[in-house]
N, C-alpha and C positions, 0 to 999 in steps of 0.2 A: 189177688194174693194178699193176705194180711200178714205182715210181720209183727210178731209180738214176743214178749219174753216168755220163757217156758214157765207155765203155771201148773205143771203136772208133777207127778212123782218121779219123772225121768231125770237123770243127771243132765245138767245143762250141756256138758261137753259131748254127750251122745249125739247131739244134733248140731254139729259144727256147721254143716252146710245143709240147711233144711228149707223146704218150701212149705208154708203153713197156710191153711185156709180155715175159716170159721163159718159155722152155720148158726142161724138163730132159731131154727126149729128142728124137730126130730130127736132121736136118741143120740145120733152122732153129731157132735157139736164142733169138733176140731179134727182136721185132717192134716197129717204131717207126712211129707215125703222126705225120707232120709236120703238126700242126694249123694252122700258119700257111699252109701250101700247100693244105690241104684246101679244096675248093669245095663240099662237101656233095652230091656226085653219087650217093652211096649204093651204088655198084657193089660196094664191098667187103662191105657188109652183105648184099647179095643173093647174093654168092658164098659168103661165110663168116660167116653171121649169129651163130654161136656165139662167134666171135673178135672181130668188130667190131660196134659199135653206134653210133648217132648220139645226140648230146646236145641240150640245149635250144637251142644256137646252130647246130644243124644241121651239126656237125663230127663226124667219125669219131673213135672212141677204141677202144683195145684193152680188152676186158673183163678182169676180174681173175680169171677162172676157167680156169686152165691145163688142168685136166682136160677141159674142154669144147672146147678149141681144136681146130680141124680139123687134118687131116693136112698134111704139108709141101706136097704137090702142090696141095691146095686153097688153102692160104695163098699160094702163089706165084701161082696164078690170080687170087686176090683182089687181090694187089699189082699184077699186070699189068693188071687191069681198071680201075685208077684212072687217069682221064684226065690227071691232073697229076703222077703218080708220087709221091704223098705218102706211100706206104707203103714202108718200107725194111726189108729182111730181112737178118739176119746169122747167120753160123755160130758154132760153139762158140768159135772162136779170135777172134771179133770182126770177121772179114772180111765185107765187104758181099757178099751174094749177089745182091740185087736192089734197085734197078736197078744195072746194071753201069756 
């Protein structure tokens, strides 16, 4: 998990409690789990278990192993599977890809 300052168009306060991962390849370069919004449905873990895990509080987080992250299509499916849209995906320029 890589903690970094918010370099996107999102208001900083929107992600008070976030888990952030970055990728160096592919269309998706930044993965953010808004842990305040997360309800622990685990759908992201079922779809992309190498990228997402659950913690002791039953909240999703991005694992710290970029090499193990799933491909862009699987990451987008995982984000789409979240019932509260707590997973945000960004491209290399910092533009939000999902949710739109």
